[in-house]
C-alpha positions in Angstrom: -100.0 -82.0 -9.0 -102.0 -84.3 -6.8 -103.0 -87.8 -7.7 -106.6 -86.7 -8.2 -105.6 -83.9 -10.6 -103.4 -86.4 -12.6 -106.3 -88.8 -12.9 -108.6 -86.0 -14.0 -106.1 -84.8 -16.6 -105.7 -88.4 -17.9 -109.5 -88.7 -18.1 -109.8 -85.4 -20.1 -107.1 -86.6 -22.5 -108.8 -90.0 -22.9 -112.1 -88.3 -23.7 -110.4 -86.0 -26.2 -108.6 -88.9 -27.8 -111.8 -90.9 -28.1 -113.5 -87.9 -29.8 -110.6 -87.6 -32.4 -110.5 -91.3 -33.1 -114.2 -91.8 -33.4 -114.6 -88.7 -35.7 -111.8 -90.0 -37.9 -113.4 -93.4 -38.1 -116.8 -91.9 -38.9 -115.1 -89.7 -41.5 -113.8 -92.8 -43.2 -117.1 -94.6 -42.9 -118.9 -91.6 -44.5 -116.3 -91.5 -47.3 -116.9 -95.2 -47.9 -120.6 -94.7 -48.1 -120.4 -92.0 -50.7 -118.8 -94.2 -53.3 -121.3 -95.6 -55.8 -121.0 -96.7 -59.4 -124.7 -96.9 -60.4 -127.0 -94.0 -59.4 -129.7 -96.2 -58.0 -132.1 -95.0 -55.3 -130.3 -97.1 -52.6 -126.9 -95.8 -53.6 -128.0 -92.2 -53.5 -129.7 -92.6 -50.1 -126.5 -94.2 -48.8 -124.4 -91.4 -50.3 -126.6 -88.8 -48.5 -126.1 -90.6 -45.2 -122.3 -90.7 -45.9 -122.3 -87.0 -46.6 -124.0 -86.4 -43.3 -121.5 -88.6 -41.5 -118.6 -86.7 -43.2 -120.1 -83.3 -42.2 -120.9 -84.4 -38.6 -117.4 -85.9 -38.0 -115.8 -82.8 -39.6 -117.7 -80.7 -37.1 -116.5 -83.0 -34.3 -112.9 -82.7 -35.4 -113.2 -78.9 -35.4 -114.6 -79.0 -31.9 -111.7 -81.3 -30.9 -109.3 -78.7 -32.3 -110.9 -76.0 -30.2 -110.8 -78.3 -27.2 -107.1 -79.0 -27.8 -106.5 -75.3 -27.8 -108.4 -75.0 -24.5 -106.0 -77.7 -23.2 -103.1 -75.3 -24.1 -101.8 -77.4 -27.0 -99.7 -75.4 -29.5 -101.5 -73.7 -32.3 -99.9 -75.8 -35.0 -101.1 -79.0 -33.2 -104.6 -77.7 -33.1 -104.5 -76.8 -36.8 -103.2 -80.4 -37.4 -106.3 -81.7 -35.6 -108.6 -79.7 -37.9 -106.8 -80.5 -41.2 -108.5 -83.9 -41.8 -111.9 -82.3 -41.4 -111.1 -79.4 -43.7 -109.6 -81.8 -46.2 -112.3 -84.4 -46.5 -115.2 -82.2 -45.5 -114.1 -79.4 -47.7 -113.6 -81.6 -50.7 -117.0 -83.2 -50.0 -118.6 -79.8 -50.2 -116.6 -78.6 -53.2 -116.2 -81.8 -55.2 -118.7 -84.2 -53.8 -119.4 -86.1 -56.9 -115.8 -87.0 -57.6 -113.5 -89.4 -55.8 -111.3 -86.6 -54.3 -112.9 -86.7 -50.9 -112.5 -90.5 -50.6 -108.9 -90.4 -51.8 -108.1 -87.5 -49.5 -109.2 -89.7 -46.6 -106.1 -91.8 -47.2 -104.0 -88.6 -46.5 -106.2 -87.6 -43.6 -105.6 -90.7 -41.5 -101.9 -90.2 -41.0 -102.5 -86.5 -40.4 -105.1 -87.3 -37.7 -102.7 -89.8 -36.1 -99.9 -87.2 -36.0 -102.4 -84.7 -34.5 -103.5 -87.1 -31.8 -99.9 -87.9 -30.8 -98.7 -84.3 -30.9 -101.6 -83.0 -28.7 -101.2 -85.9 -26.3 -97.6 -85.1 -25.8 -97.8 -81.3 -25.9 -101.0 -80.5 -24.1 -100.5 -79.0 -20.7 -102.9 -79.0 -17.8 -104.4 -75.7 -16.7 -103.1 -74.8 -13.3 -105.6 -73.0 -11.2 -103.1 -71.9 -8.6 -99.8 -70.8 -9.9 -96.8 -72.2 -8.1 -94.7 -69.5 -6.5 -91.1 -70.0 -5.8 -90.1 -68.5 -2.5 -86.7 -66.8 -2.6 -84.4 -67.5 0.2 -83.6 -64.4 2.1 -80.0 -63.4 2.1 -78.1 -64.6 5.1 -77.1 -62.0 7.5 -73.8 -62.4 9.2 -74.8 -60.8 12.5 -73.1 -63.2 14.8 
């Protein structure tokens, strides 16, 4: 690979990493915003905003999982990217008025870190032109 291709691949991985990290942070911020103890108007408005943050960042993590698959990462690593979104986002949809989504975020952070590291290590660049290995022709002893 040329130096330009290596820099382009590093840029793609940096953008993908920024997407995963920012979506994971927004997932936590949304989970934090959904916790309230008194059902006041302010608390409910903040919880709605938190739910939107959770759903938006879950969508971002699902897109990151598809992008990781496009970068030829193994399927298990792509699933690992989507697990925090499915965990926190799914529990927000199914059990939004409990503390399960907020507590599941504590499990989602190490999973997201493992997904980030595994895709960064295992993703392979897409080669447009396959490298062919030329076989040496057998020597002829015609001398």
